[in-house]
C-alpha positions in Angstrom: -0.3 25.1 -9.2 0.1 22.7 -6.5 -1.8 19.4 -7.4 -2.6 18.2 -3.9 -3.1 20.8 -1.2 -3.1 19.2 2.2 -2.2 20.1 5.9 -1.2 17.7 8.5 -0.6 18.8 12.3 -1.2 18.0 15.9 -0.5 19.4 19.2 2.3 21.9 19.3 2.8 21.8 15.5 2.9 24.3 12.9 1.4 23.8 9.3 3.1 25.1 6.4 1.8 25.5 3.1 4.4 27.8 1.5 6.1 28.5 -1.7 9.5 29.2 -0.1 11.0 27.2 2.9 14.6 27.6 4.2 17.1 24.6 4.8 21.0 24.3 4.1 19.8 24.1 0.5 16.9 26.6 0.3 13.8 26.0 -1.6 14.7 28.6 -4.2 18.3 26.9 -4.6 16.7 23.7 -5.0 14.3 24.8 -7.5 17.0 26.6 -9.5 19.0 23.5 -9.4 16.4 21.5 -10.7 15.4 23.8 -13.5 19.0 24.4 -14.5 19.4 20.5 -15.2 16.2 20.5 -17.1 16.7 23.5 -19.4 20.2 22.4 -20.4 18.7 19.1 -21.7 15.7 20.3 -23.4 17.4 23.2 -24.9 17.2 21.6 -28.5 13.3 21.6 -28.8 11.5 23.9 -31.1 10.8 27.4 -29.6 7.1 26.5 -28.8 7.8 22.8 -27.5 10.6 24.3 -25.6 8.2 26.9 -23.9 5.6 24.2 -23.2 8.3 22.0 -21.6 9.7 24.5 -19.4 6.1 25.4 -18.2 5.5 21.7 -17.5 8.6 21.1 -15.7 8.3 24.4 -13.6 4.8 23.1 -12.4 5.9 19.8 -11.8 9.1 21.1 -9.8 6.9 23.2 -7.8 4.8 20.2 -6.7 7.8 18.0 -6.2 9.3 20.6 -3.8 6.1 21.0 -1.9 5.7 17.3 -1.2 9.3 16.9 -0.5 8.9 19.7 2.2 5.9 17.8 3.8 7.1 14.2 3.8 11.1 14.3 3.7 12.0 18.0 4.5 15.7 17.0 5.5 16.3 15.2 2.3 16.3 18.7 0.1 20.2 18.6 0.8 20.4 15.4 -1.4 19.2 17.4 -4.8 22.8 18.2 -5.2 23.6 14.6 -5.6 24.3 13.5 -9.2 22.1 10.3 -9.0 19.1 12.2 -7.5 19.6 15.1 -10.1 19.5 12.3 -12.9 16.2 11.0 -11.4 14.7 14.5 -10.9 15.4 15.1 -14.8 13.6 11.6 -15.5 10.8 12.7 -13.8 10.6 16.2 -15.0 10.9 14.9 -18.5 8.3 12.4 -18.1 5.7 15.2 -17.1 7.0 17.6 -19.7 6.4 15.0 -22.6 3.1 14.2 -21.3 1.4 17.0 -19.3 -0.7 14.2 -17.6 -1.3 15.3 -14.0 -2.3 11.9 -12.8 1.1 10.7 -14.1 2.7 13.8 -12.6 1.5 13.0 -9.1 2.7 9.7 -9.2 6.1 10.8 -10.5 6.0 13.2 -7.6 5.4 10.6 -5.0 8.1 8.3 -6.4 10.6 11.1 -6.8 10.2 12.1 -3.1 11.0 8.5 -1.7 14.0 8.4 -4.2 15.3 11.9 -3.0 15.3 10.7 0.5 18.0 7.9 -0.3 21.5 8.7 -1.4 22.9 5.2 -0.9 22.7 2.6 -3.7 20.3 -0.2 -2.5 17.4 -2.1 -3.8 15.1 0.6 -2.7 16.6 3.5 -4.5 17.4 1.3 -7.6 13.5 0.2 -7.6 12.6 3.9 -7.3 15.0 5.1 -9.9 13.6 2.3 -12.2 9.9 3.0 -11.4 10.3 6.8 -12.7 11.1 5.5 -16.0 8.7 2.5 -16.0 5.8 4.6 -14.8 5.8 6.8 -17.9 5.0 3.7 -19.8 1.7 2.7 -17.8 -1.7 3.7 -18.2 -4.3 4.3 -15.4 -5.5 0.7 -15.9 -1.9 -0.7 -15.2 -1.7 1.9 -12.1 -4.9 0.6 -10.7 -3.9 -3.2 -11.2 -0.7 -2.6 -9.3 -2.4 -0.8 -6.5 -4.9 -3.5 -6.3 -2.2 -6.4 -6.0 -0.5 -4.1 -3.4 -3.6 -3.9 -1.2 -4.8 -7.6 -1.7 -1.7 -9.2 -1.3 1.0 -6.9 0.4 -0.9 -4.5 3.0 -1.4 -5.6 6.5 -3.7 -3.0 7.8 -3.1 -1.8 11.6 -5.6 -1.0 13.9 -8.5 -2.8 12.7 -10.7 -5.1 15.0 -13.6 -5.9 13.1 -14.2 -7.3 9.5 -16.2 -4.0 8.7 -13.1 -2.1 9.3 -11.1 -4.0 6.8 -13.7 -3.7 4.2 -14.0 -0.1 5.0 -10.2 0.5 4.4 -10.2 -1.6 1.2 -13.0 0.7 -0.2 -11.3 3.9 0.5 -8.0 2.6 -1.1 -9.5 0.9 -4.3 -12.9 2.4 -4.8 -11.5 5.5 -6.5 -9.6 3.2 -8.9 -12.9 1.5 -10.2 -13.2 3.1 -13.4 -9.6 2.7 -14.3 -9.2 -1.2 -13.5 -12.5 -1.7 -15.7 -10.4 -1.4 -18.7 -7.6 -3.8 -17.8 -7.0 -6.5 -20.4 -5.0 -9.7 -20.5 -2.6 -8.1 -22.7 -2.1 -5.4 -20.0 -1.2 -8.0 -17.4 1.2 -9.4 -19.9 2.7 -6.0 -20.8 3.2 -5.1 -17.1 5.2 -8.4 -16.5 7.5 -7.6 -19.7 8.2 -4.2 -18.1 9.2 -5.8 -15.0 6.4 -4.7 -12.9 4.9 -8.0 -11.8 5.7 -11.6 -12.1 3.4 -14.3 -13.3 3.3 -17.7 -11.6 1.3 -20.9 -12.1 0.1 -20.9 -8.3 -2.4 -18.4 -7.2 -3.8 -17.0 -3.9 -7.4 -15.6 -3.8 -8.4 -12.5 -2.0 -10.2 -14.4 0.7 -7.3 -16.6 1.4 -5.0 -13.6 1.9 -7.8 -12.2 4.3 -8.1 -15.4 6.3 -4.2 -15.7 6.6 -3.6 -12.1 7.3 -6.4 -11.4 9.8 -7.6 -15.1 10.9 -9.2 -13.7 14.1 -11.6 -11.4 12.0 -12.7 -14.2 9.3 -13.4 -17.2 11.6 -16.5 -18.9 12.2 -16.1 -19.4 16.1 -15.5 -22.5 18.0 -18.8 -24.5 19.6 -17.3 -25.7 22.9 -20.6 -27.6 23.8 -18.9 -30.8 22.6 -15.7 -30.1 24.4 -14.3 -32.7 27.0 -15.3 -32.1 30.4 -11.4 -32.5 31.6 -9.6 -31.0 28.7 -5.8 -31.6 28.8 -5.3 -28.4 26.7 -2.8 -30.3 24.4 -3.0 -29.2 20.6 -4.5 -32.5 19.4 -7.3 -32.1 21.6 -8.6 -29.5 19.2 -9.9 -25.8 19.4 -12.9 -26.9 21.5 -10.8 -28.1 24.3 -8.2 -25.4 24.2 -11.0 -22.8 24.4 -12.8 -24.5 27.1 -9.8 -24.7 29.2 -9.1 -21.1 28.9 -12.5 -19.8 29.2 -12.6 -16.8 31.4 -9.2 -15.7 30.5 -8.1 -12.5 28.2 -7.4 -14.6 25.3 -10.8 -16.2 24.8 -13.8 -14.1 23.6 -17.2 -14.4 22.2 -17.2 -14.9 18.4 -17.7 -12.0 16.2 -20.1 -13.5 14.1 -22.0 -16.2 16.5 -22.6 -15.2 20.1 -23.1 -18.9 21.0 -19.4 -19.7 20.1 -16.1 -18.6 20.9 -12.8 -17.5 19.4 -9.3 -16.4 20.3 -9.2 -12.8 21.3 -6.8 -11.7 18.7 -6.8 -10.4 15.1 -3.5 -12.3 14.2 -0.4 -14.1 15.7 1.4 -10.7 16.4 -1.4 -9.3 18.4 -2.0 -12.9 20.1 1.6 -12.8 21.3 1.2 -9.4 22.7 -1.9 -10.3 24.6 -0.4 -13.6 25.9 3.1 -11.5 26.9 0.9 -9.0 28.8 -0.9 -11.6 30.7 1.6 -14.0 31.5 0.2 -16.7 29.3 3.0 -17.5 26.7 3.0 -21.1 27.8 -0.3 -21.5 25.8 1.0 -19.7 22.6 1.6 -22.7 20.4 -2.0 -24.2 21.0 -3.8 -20.8 20.6 -1.9 -20.1 17.4 -3.4 -23.3 16.1 -6.8 -22.4 17.6 -6.7 -19.0 15.8 -6.7 -20.6 12.3 -8.8 -23.6 13.2 -12.2 -22.4 11.9 -11.8 -20.2 8.8 -14.8 -18.7 7.6 -16.2 -19.7 4.1 -14.3 -17.8 1.4 -17.3 -17.2 -0.8 -19.1 -15.5 2.2 -16.2 -13.2 2.8 -16.2 -12.1 -0.9 -19.9 -11.6 -0.7 -19.6 -9.5 2.4 -17.0 -7.3 0.7 -18.9 -7.0 -2.6 -22.0 -5.9 -0.5 -20.2 -3.2 1.5 -19.1 -1.5 -1.7 -20.2 -2.7 -5.1 -17.2 -0.7 -6.7 -14.9 -3.2 -4.9 -17.0 -6.1 -6.1 -16.4 -4.9 -9.9 -12.8 -4.6 -9.2 -12.6 -8.2 -7.7 -14.4 -9.4 -10.7 -11.6 -8.0 -13.2 -8.8 -8.8 -10.8 -10.0 -12.5 -11.0 -10.9 -12.6 -14.6 -7.3 -11.2 -15.6 -5.4 -13.7 -13.5 -4.1 -11.1 -11.0 -4.4 -13.9 -8.3 -1.4 -15.5 -10.2 0.6 -12.2 -10.1 2.9 -10.6 -7.6 4.5 -7.0 -7.5 8.1 -6.7 -8.2 10.0 -4.0 -6.2 9.2 -1.8 -9.2 5.6 -2.7 -9.2 5.4 -2.2 -5.5 6.9 1.4 -5.7 4.5 2.4 -8.5 1.4 0.7 -6.9 2.3 2.4 -3.5 2.6 5.9 -5.1 -0.5 5.4 -6.8 -2.3 4.5 -3.7 -1.1 7.8 -2.2 -2.5 9.7 -5.0 -5.9 7.9 -5.3 -6.5 8.5 -1.6 -5.1 12.0 -1.7 -2.5 11.1 0.9 -5.0 9.5 3.3 -2.8 6.2 2.8 0.6 7.6 4.2 2.5 4.3 5.1 6.3 4.8 4.4 7.5 2.7 1.7 10.4 1.3 3.7 8.1 -1.1 5.2 8.1 -3.2 1.8 11.9 -2.7 1.2 13.0 -3.8 4.5 
């Protein structure tokens, strides 16, 4: 049984939802290789336990190869690599022992990313470790790692209004609400002991991350009524002076939150650079970078907006803060697991490649 049926396609493309797909190493060959390795290693189980284990391993392998075909079809050749085979066995064994399909989906996602990498580097080593570590975690742990991933590591592309950021957070984390409500402080310490997270003395709050990542979306706007009549445009003149000097250009726009005020017409520093470059205004970049972050929105107001947008996210944030997750950061292993769980929770809607976080 395929756990997650999905079709992706576009113009001039063909969708395939098949049980047999031919490459250099065929689907049938790959499945036989994977099952042979598993059978040889589980031969000592009692007859009934062996039967159950084989059935689960077969179900897992079917889902793994189906997902591999969708995401990394060329990587099927790597199944003959000894290191990849060892990790396939690790993942098969984890699902065979538990039969937990939620765990199975996470292991499939991690294993697909691992299969795409034959070289021995941080990404492949972290993915191998994640296959073992994920088997020692509960739903609450998975939800916590995904929450850290979304709140601290994820930079959303294509967002132009605060509501779009809130909607993405809701889509990503809302489905995990029930799981994270069971998180305890002992769980956080346990994840640290397993090497999923690090815990530091310093912390960064959710609203601070949003202000730093999307300064153009979480600012109050600049009142230019008090700006100097003859502004020099120097950074020390302040954002009022800079805005007044550049009024009428593509880099200044009405505030998203107060139509009587103005703001830099960019979401972040990267988009600011792009706008300036397109309009031949790069000489103003330094002063506009300062203006972009000069009037941040009140942090409590940001959290309240997010809470109103989706009460489930409000409950998640309460647990996140109460269990000191602002003091935590995902390790490479935690990143791999949190990323895979996010794919599972969104049924593949979140599809950013893991390489972004291992480059």
